Backbone as a printed PyTorch tensor [residue, N CA C, xyz], in Angstrom:
tensor([[[127.3420,  67.5390,  30.9570],
         [127.9020,  66.5800,  31.9290],
         [129.2500,  66.1100,  32.0810]],

        [[129.6350,  65.9760,  33.1070],
         [131.1540,  65.4770,  33.2980],
         [131.5010,  64.5080,  32.5990]],

        [[132.3530,  63.5310,  32.1260],
         [133.1450,  62.2350,  32.0930],
         [132.4810,  61.3610,  33.3410]],

        [[133.2530,  62.2420,  34.3340],
         [132.8840,  61.4640,  35.6590],
         [131.8280,  60.7890,  36.2720]],

        [[131.0460,  62.0730,  35.7820],
         [129.0880,  61.7170,  35.9000],
         [128.4750,  61.0630,  34.7090]],

        [[129.5170,  60.8170,  33.2670],
         [128.8770,  59.7560,  32.7220],
         [129.2010,  58.5780,  33.3700]],

        [[130.3290,  58.3220,  34.2080],
         [130.9520,  56.9680,  34.1740],
         [129.8370,  56.6050,  35.2900]],

        [[129.8200,  57.3750,  36.6250],
         [128.9940,  57.4130,  37.4520],
         [127.6140,  56.6680,  37.1280]],

        [[126.4660,  57.5090,  36.1790],
         [125.6990,  57.0690,  35.5440],
         [125.3210,  55.8780,  34.8200]],

        [[126.7240,  54.8930,  34.4320],
         [126.2440,  53.6670,  33.8040],
         [127.4880,  52.6700,  34.4490]],

        [[127.2430,  52.5530,  35.9040],
         [128.4080,  51.2770,  36.3740],
         [128.5530,  50.5240,  35.6220]],

        [[129.9660,  49.8450,  35.3900],
         [129.8080,  48.5680,  34.9260],
         [130.0400,  48.7270,  33.1250]],

        [[129.3910,  49.2920,  32.5950],
         [129.4190,  50.3290,  31.3950],
         [131.1540,  50.2540,  30.9010]],

        [[131.4070,  49.7030,  29.7950],
         [132.8110,  50.6070,  29.6040],
         [132.6600,  51.6710,  28.1350]],

        [[132.6360,  52.4660,  28.5160],
         [133.0220,  54.1870,  28.1860],
         [133.7870,  54.6190,  27.5440]],

        [[133.6140,  54.6080,  26.3150],
         [134.9200,  55.2440,  25.4680],
         [134.5440,  56.4740,  24.6760]],

        [[135.7300,  57.0740,  24.1960],
         [134.8480,  58.6210,  23.4100],
         [134.2260,  58.5710,  22.2700]],

        [[134.2940,  56.9240,  21.6420],
         [133.1550,  56.2500,  20.5110],
         [132.2250,  56.4920,  21.1410]],

        [[131.3860,  56.1410,  22.4240],
         [130.3490,  55.8390,  22.8660],
         [129.5200,  56.7730,  23.5520]],

        [[130.4080,  57.4760,  24.0140],
         [129.9440,  58.6590,  25.2380],
         [129.0070,  59.1980,  24.6400]],

        [[128.5930,  59.7870,  23.7410],
         [127.6370,  60.9720,  22.6540],
         [126.3150,  59.9300,  22.9000]],

        [[126.2640,  58.2880,  23.0740],
         [124.9840,  57.3430,  22.7880],
         [124.3730,  57.4830,  24.3850]],

        [[125.4290,  57.0780,  25.2500],
         [125.2690,  57.0010,  26.2720],
         [124.5530,  58.6030,  27.0870]],

        [[125.3540,  59.7040,  26.7170],
         [124.8900,  60.8860,  27.3130],
         [123.2570,  61.1800,  26.5920]],

        [[122.9310,  61.0920,  24.9600],
         [121.8510,  60.5170,  24.6930],
         [120.9260,  59.8150,  25.4110]],

        [[120.9530,  58.6020,  25.9200],
         [120.1380,  57.9650,  26.5380],
         [120.0200,  59.0620,  27.6560]],

        [[120.4990,  58.9160,  28.4990],
         [120.5360,  60.7420,  29.7240],
         [118.9150,  61.3920,  29.6030]],

        [[119.7070,  61.5110,  28.3500],
         [118.9990,  62.9810,  27.5920],
         [117.1890,  62.0950,  27.4430]],

        [[117.0710,  61.2400,  27.0620],
         [116.0080,  60.6050,  26.2760],
         [116.1070,  60.0640,  24.9180]],

        [[117.2090,  60.7850,  24.2900],
         [116.9380,  60.6330,  22.5520],
         [118.0900,  59.0580,  22.4020]],

        [[117.7620,  58.6340,  21.5710],
         [118.7450,  57.8580,  20.6340],
         [119.8880,  58.1000,  19.9580]],

        [[120.6440,  58.3370,  20.2000],
         [122.3940,  58.8770,  19.0070],
         [123.0330,  57.6570,  18.4930]],

        [[122.4220,  57.8100,  17.1070],
         [123.8710,  56.4500,  16.7010],
         [124.5460,  57.3830,  15.8570]],

        [[125.7160,  56.6180,  15.2020],
         [126.9990,  57.4820,  14.5690],
         [126.2750,  57.3370,  13.3190]],

        [[126.8260,  58.2870,  12.8950],
         [126.6700,  58.4420,  11.3610],
         [127.4480,  59.1740,  10.5380]],

        [[128.1630,  58.6820,   9.3470],
         [129.2150,  59.0470,   8.4970],
         [128.8110,  60.0150,   7.8860]],

        [[129.4980,  61.6250,   7.9010],
         [129.0700,  62.7060,   7.2330],
         [129.6980,  62.6800,   6.1080]],

        [[129.9840,  61.6030,   5.7240],
         [130.2780,  61.2790,   3.8500],
         [129.8920,  61.1150,   3.3820]],

        [[129.7880,  59.5130,   4.0720],
         [129.1220,  58.6520,   2.8880],
         [127.3880,  58.3190,   3.4670]],

        [[127.0860,  59.0670,   4.8660],
         [126.2530,  58.8880,   5.4960],
         [125.6820,  57.4320,   5.3870]],

        [[126.7310,  56.6230,   6.1780],
         [126.5070,  55.3630,   6.7760],
         [125.9350,  55.3810,   8.1150]],

        [[125.0910,  54.9000,   8.6720],
         [124.6430,  54.9010,  10.0700],
         [125.8970,  53.4090,  10.3700]],

        [[125.9840,  53.6700,  11.5360],
         [126.3650,  52.4450,  12.1230],
         [126.4180,  52.4240,  13.8220]],

        [[126.3770,  51.1060,  14.3600],
         [126.4850,  50.6370,  15.5230],
         [126.4500,  49.2200,  15.5430]],

        [[127.4380,  49.1160,  17.0180],
         [127.7530,  49.9640,  17.7900],
         [129.0560,  51.1900,  17.3430]],

        [[128.8950,  51.9290,  17.8260],
         [129.6870,  53.7570,  17.7720],
         [131.7820,  53.3690,  17.4650]],

        [[131.7980,  53.0230,  16.5260],
         [133.5120,  53.8150,  16.0390],
         [133.5010,  54.9440,  15.6720]],

        [[135.1390,  54.7940,  16.0680],
         [135.7730,  56.4110,  15.7190],
         [135.8400,  56.8710,  13.9980]],

        [[135.9150,  55.7210,  13.0010],
         [135.7760,  55.8110,  11.7800],
         [135.1910,  54.4170,  11.3320]],

        [[134.3270,  55.1780,  10.2080],
         [133.2600,  54.5990,   9.2530],
         [133.5580,  53.5790,   9.3610]],

        [[132.6610,  52.4260,   9.1280],
         [132.8100,  50.2730,   8.7150],
         [132.7000,  50.7990,   7.0000]],

        [[132.2000,  51.7230,   6.4010],
         [131.9500,  51.8110,   5.0670],
         [133.3930,  52.1710,   3.8690]],

        [[133.2980,  53.4530,   4.6610],
         [134.5300,  54.3250,   3.7400],
         [135.7360,  55.0500,   4.6470]],

        [[135.5940,  54.3290,   5.9590],
         [136.7090,  54.5900,   6.6890],
         [137.2230,  56.4260,   7.0680]],

        [[136.1380,  56.5470,   6.5630],
         [136.4970,  58.4740,   7.3830],
         [136.0950,  58.3680,   8.5230]],

        [[137.0350,  59.4060,   8.9370],
         [136.6370,  59.6520,  10.8760],
         [136.1640,  60.9980,  10.8080]],

        [[135.1830,  61.2440,   9.6620],
         [133.8150,  62.0700,  10.0240],
         [132.9280,  61.0860,  10.5850]],

        [[132.2280,  61.0860,  11.8090],
         [131.3170,  60.7660,  11.9170],
         [130.5570,  61.5080,  13.2230]],

        [[129.0980,  61.3880,  13.1110],
         [128.8680,  62.6370,  13.7150],
         [127.2250,  61.6910,  14.5240]],

        [[127.3960,  61.2630,  16.1560],
         [126.3940,  61.0090,  16.5670],
         [124.9400,  61.7920,  16.5730]],

        [[124.0020,  61.2120,  15.8900],
         [122.2370,  61.7720,  15.1930],
         [121.5960,  61.0800,  16.2410]],

        [[120.6920,  61.5200,  16.2000],
         [119.1340,  61.3520,  16.5420],
         [118.8340,  60.8190,  15.0440]],

        [[117.9170,  59.4540,  15.6220],
         [117.3720,  58.5810,  14.5270],
         [115.6820,  58.8110,  15.4250]],

        [[114.8290,  58.1690,  14.3340],
         [113.1470,  58.0660,  14.9220],
         [113.1580,  56.9670,  15.8440]],

        [[113.5120,  56.0040,  16.1800],
         [113.8560,  54.9470,  16.7910],
         [112.5880,  53.8020,  16.3900]],

        [[112.0320,  53.9020,  15.5290],
         [111.3220,  53.2530,  14.7510],
         [111.8270,  52.1470,  13.7520]],

        [[111.4830,  50.6920,  14.3130],
         [111.5920,  49.7600,  13.4020],
         [111.0580,  48.2970,  13.3690]],

        [[111.4910,  47.3400,  12.8750],
         [111.1090,  45.7730,  12.5420],
         [111.6140,  44.7130,  13.1150]],

        [[111.0540,  44.0650,  13.6790],
         [111.6320,  42.9870,  14.6310],
         [112.2540,  41.8410,  13.6130]],

        [[113.5890,  41.8440,  13.0620],
         [114.2830,  40.8380,  12.6210],
         [114.8740,  39.7370,  12.7960]],

        [[115.0300,  39.5920,  14.5220],
         [115.6890,  38.3830,  14.9990],
         [114.5320,  38.4640,  16.6030]],

        [[114.4330,  37.1480,  17.0450],
         [113.4940,  36.7830,  18.0550],
         [114.1220,  35.5890,  18.9260]],

        [[114.8740,  35.6630,  20.2380],
         [114.7520,  34.5940,  20.8920],
         [114.3860,  34.4030,  22.6260]],

        [[113.6360,  33.2710,  22.3200],
         [113.1480,  33.9350,  23.9200],
         [113.6080,  32.7490,  24.8660]],

        [[113.8330,  33.2630,  25.9720],
         [114.7510,  33.3460,  27.1720],
         [113.7700,  32.2540,  27.9580]],

        [[113.7320,  31.2090,  28.2270],
         [113.0760,  30.2940,  29.4060],
         [114.0150,  29.9990,  30.5780]],

        [[114.9850,  30.6640,  30.8480],
         [116.0270,  30.7530,  31.9600],
         [117.4040,  31.5000,  31.9100]],

        [[117.6790,  32.2260,  33.4460],
         [118.4200,  33.4450,  33.1090],
         [118.6290,  34.1910,  34.7870]],

        [[119.3690,  35.2030,  34.5260],
         [120.0360,  35.7310,  35.8590],
         [118.3490,  36.8740,  35.9710]],

        [[118.0930,  36.8090,  37.5610],
         [116.9900,  38.0420,  37.6060],
         [117.0750,  39.0530,  36.9360]],

        [[116.4700,  39.3680,  36.2450],
         [116.1060,  40.8700,  35.6530],
         [114.8550,  41.3630,  36.3040]],

        [[114.5280,  42.4620,  36.2890],
         [113.4310,  43.3990,  36.4670],
         [112.6040,  43.3120,  35.4280]],

        [[111.3000,  42.7250,  35.6650],
         [110.4240,  42.6400,  33.7750],
         [110.2910,  41.1850,  33.2410]],

        [[111.8420,  40.3540,  33.9680],
         [111.7940,  39.2300,  32.9540],
         [111.1290,  38.0480,  33.9000]],

        [[110.7470,  37.1610,  32.9370],
         [109.3450,  36.0650,  33.5980],
         [109.6720,  35.1310,  32.7490]],

        [[110.8290,  34.2980,  33.0920],
         [111.2090,  32.5780,  32.1250],
         [109.6630,  31.8770,  32.1390]],

        [[109.3680,  31.7200,  33.1380],
         [108.3170,  30.2490,  32.7810],
         [107.2470,  30.6450,  32.0490]],

        [[106.9700,  31.9910,  31.2090],
         [106.7540,  31.8390,  29.7790],
         [107.2390,  32.1550,  28.9070]],

        [[108.6460,  32.9010,  29.0720],
         [109.6500,  33.0960,  27.9340],
         [109.8630,  34.2730,  27.8990]],

        [[110.7910,  34.4840,  27.9410],
         [111.4250,  36.8250,  28.2830],
         [112.2550,  36.7150,  26.4330]],

        [[111.7100,  37.6600,  26.4080],
         [111.7810,  38.0790,  24.2980],
         [112.6220,  38.8360,  24.3860]],

        [[113.8700,  38.4540,  23.5560],
         [115.2790,  39.4010,  23.1360],
         [115.2580,  39.5060,  22.1960]],

        [[114.6390,  40.3040,  21.3630],
         [114.7760,  41.0130,  20.0960],
         [115.5660,  42.0950,  19.5290]],

        [[116.5940,  41.8090,  17.9360],
         [116.6880,  42.6410,  17.0240],
         [116.1350,  43.1920,  16.2030]],

        [[116.0410,  44.2940,  16.3230],
         [115.4270,  45.2320,  15.7540],
         [116.1340,  46.0080,  14.4580]],

        [[115.8830,  46.0680,  13.4720],
         [116.2960,  46.7470,  12.2630],
         [115.5080,  48.0390,  12.0930]],

        [[116.4830,  49.2020,  12.4810],
         [115.9000,  50.3490,  12.8270],
         [115.3160,  51.3660,  11.0450]],

        [[114.6070,  51.7900,  10.5910],
         [114.3760,  52.5960,   9.4870],
         [114.9270,  53.3620,   8.9580]],

        [[116.2780,  53.5060,   9.4280],
         [116.9090,  54.4810,   9.0770],
         [117.6460,  53.5670,   8.0390]],

        [[118.3830,  52.1270,   8.3060],
         [119.2610,  51.8140,   6.8670],
         [118.6440,  50.5410,   7.1360]],

        [[118.7100,  49.6370,   6.3560],
         [118.7550,  48.2080,   6.2980],
         [119.9740,  47.7260,   7.2170]],

        [[120.2100,  46.5280,   7.7990],
         [121.4730,  46.0000,   8.5220],
         [121.5520,  46.8180,   9.5770]],

        [[120.6640,  48.1690,  10.2040],
         [121.1880,  49.3340,  10.9020],
         [120.4500,  48.7040,  12.3080]],

        [[120.9400,  47.8650,  13.1060],
         [119.6890,  46.7470,  14.3450],
         [120.6560,  47.3900,  16.0230]],

        [[119.4440,  46.7560,  16.8830],
         [119.3810,  47.3110,  18.1230],
         [118.7690,  46.2300,  19.0820]],

        [[119.1890,  45.7450,  19.7270],
         [118.9380,  44.3220,  20.3630],
         [118.0060,  45.0140,  21.9200]],

        [[117.2810,  44.1870,  22.3410],
         [116.2550,  44.5670,  23.5460],
         [115.2300,  43.6920,  23.7580]],

        [[113.9590,  44.3160,  24.9610],
         [113.0540,  43.2520,  25.2500],
         [111.7190,  44.0330,  24.5330]],

        [[110.8850,  43.4940,  24.6570],
         [109.3370,  44.5470,  24.2950],
         [108.7280,  44.1560,  25.1050]],

        [[108.0560,  45.3570,  25.8780],
         [108.0610,  45.4220,  27.0640],
         [105.7300,  45.6750,  26.8780]],

        [[105.5800,  45.1230,  28.2640],
         [104.1670,  45.8270,  27.6950],
         [103.2390,  44.6980,  27.0690]],

        [[103.8980,  43.5740,  26.7970],
         [102.9790,  42.6240,  26.1650],
         [103.1230,  41.0740,  26.9440]],

        [[102.5210,  40.2540,  26.3040],
         [102.4220,  38.8040,  26.6820],
         [103.5280,  38.1340,  25.6340]],

        [[104.6070,  37.9200,  26.2800],
         [105.6860,  37.2860,  25.8860],
         [105.6090,  36.6480,  23.9680]],

        [[104.4280,  35.7130,  24.5950],
         [104.1990,  34.3320,  23.8730],
         [103.5130,  34.9790,  22.5790]],

        [[102.9130,  36.3710,  22.3400],
         [102.9940,  36.7460,  21.0980],
         [103.9520,  37.8360,  20.1500]],

        [[104.4040,  37.6380,  20.8300],
         [105.8270,  38.7060,  20.1490],
         [106.2280,  37.5140,  18.9950]],

        [[106.1270,  38.6300,  17.5170],
         [106.2740,  37.8110,  16.4220],
         [107.2330,  38.6750,  15.7230]],

        [[107.8870,  37.9850,  14.8440],
         [108.9360,  38.6690,  13.5730],
         [108.5260,  39.8640,  12.7660]],

        [[108.8060,  40.3400,  12.8230],
         [108.3150,  41.2200,  11.4650],
         [107.5050,  42.8850,  12.2040]],

        [[106.9980,  42.6510,  12.9040],
         [106.4500,  43.3130,  13.8770],
         [107.0460,  44.9680,  13.8350]],

        [[106.2030,  45.2490,  13.9690],
         [106.8300,  47.0770,  14.0390],
         [106.8750,  47.7710,  15.5610]],

        [[107.6440,  48.3860,  15.8520],
         [108.0560,  48.5830,  17.4020],
         [108.7260,  49.7990,  17.0570]],

        [[108.4750,  50.3600,  18.5480],
         [109.4540,  51.5570,  18.6360],
         [110.0350,  51.5390,  19.9150]],

        [[111.3980,  52.6630,  19.8130],
         [112.1330,  52.3280,  20.7420],
         [111.3110,  52.8420,  22.5810]],

        [[112.1700,  52.4440,  23.5670],
         [111.4110,  52.9930,  25.0040],
         [112.8100,  53.0520,  25.6680]],

        [[113.6600,  54.4210,  26.4220],
         [114.5640,  54.6580,  26.9130],
         [113.7850,  54.6510,  28.1640]],

        [[114.2730,  53.4740,  29.1300],
         [114.0830,  52.9090,  30.6020],
         [114.6600,  52.9630,  31.3460]],

        [[114.6910,  53.1890,  32.8520],
         [115.9110,  53.3950,  33.7660],
         [115.6480,  52.3730,  34.3130]],

        [[116.5680,  51.3900,  34.5380],
         [116.3280,  50.3280,  35.9950],
         [117.4530,  51.0530,  37.5060]],

        [[116.3690,  50.4220,  38.2230],
         [117.1660,  50.7080,  39.6620],
         [118.9760,  49.9760,  39.6450]],

        [[119.7170,  51.1090,  39.7610],
         [121.0440,  50.8050,  40.0380],
         [122.0750,  50.9920,  38.5780]],

        [[121.3570,  51.2420,  37.5010],
         [121.9230,  51.2880,  36.0460],
         [121.3790,  52.4490,  35.4300]],

        [[121.8150,  52.6550,  34.8480],
         [121.9360,  53.5700,  33.6160],
         [120.7860,  53.3590,  32.9230]],

        [[120.1990,  54.6100,  32.0710],
         [118.6950,  54.2230,  30.8610],
         [119.3700,  52.7480,  29.8820]],

        [[118.4170,  52.3450,  29.4100],
         [118.8580,  50.9780,  28.2000],
         [117.7800,  51.2890,  27.4430]],

        [[117.8890,  50.3190,  26.3320],
         [116.6360,  50.7530,  25.2690],
         [116.3030,  49.5110,  25.3360]],

        [[115.1910,  49.7100,  24.9180],
         [114.1130,  48.8080,  24.7480],
         [112.9640,  48.9750,  24.0380]],

        [[112.1080,  47.8140,  23.6040],
         [110.8370,  48.6390,  22.8940],
         [109.2730,  48.2970,  22.9600]],

        [[108.6610,  48.6610,  22.3250],
         [107.1200,  48.6490,  22.5010],
         [106.3630,  48.6470,  21.3220]],

        [[105.8030,  47.8520,  21.4800],
         [104.4040,  48.0820,  19.7290],
         [103.6950,  49.3700,  19.6340]],

        [[104.0500,  49.2380,  17.8270],
         [103.5350,  50.7240,  17.6690],
         [101.8600,  50.2850,  18.0340]],

        [[101.4580,  51.4340,  17.3300],
         [ 99.5730,  51.3300,  17.5440],
         [ 99.5440,  50.9740,  16.3920]]])
């Protein structure tokens, strides 16, 4: 995929050399997070240097995509978004991925009554496509 095709796939998203692999991964249905080759620290959002040891030896690496909800906010108003029902509340969550304490991604939990979403729940990523936008990461409960 060329850089121009990547830009076309994610209209309105600021793409650069640090995060291009993350977005290419989403198009392939894979969650790639940068990991330092020297100290093994994962970091998101993507940066060209490791925030722990400052090494520039960083590799986008696939993660398992499982984690725990560590932050929960219920939105009761907002712009119209596919799947968002503000009358009962729309859950926004931060999920700490299993790969490393403090490694977190944000999104929403799909396919559940929003009033039942709780801190500490185990979830896994879902990469979904929205009309007119590139793929994005959200979450679903683990069985």
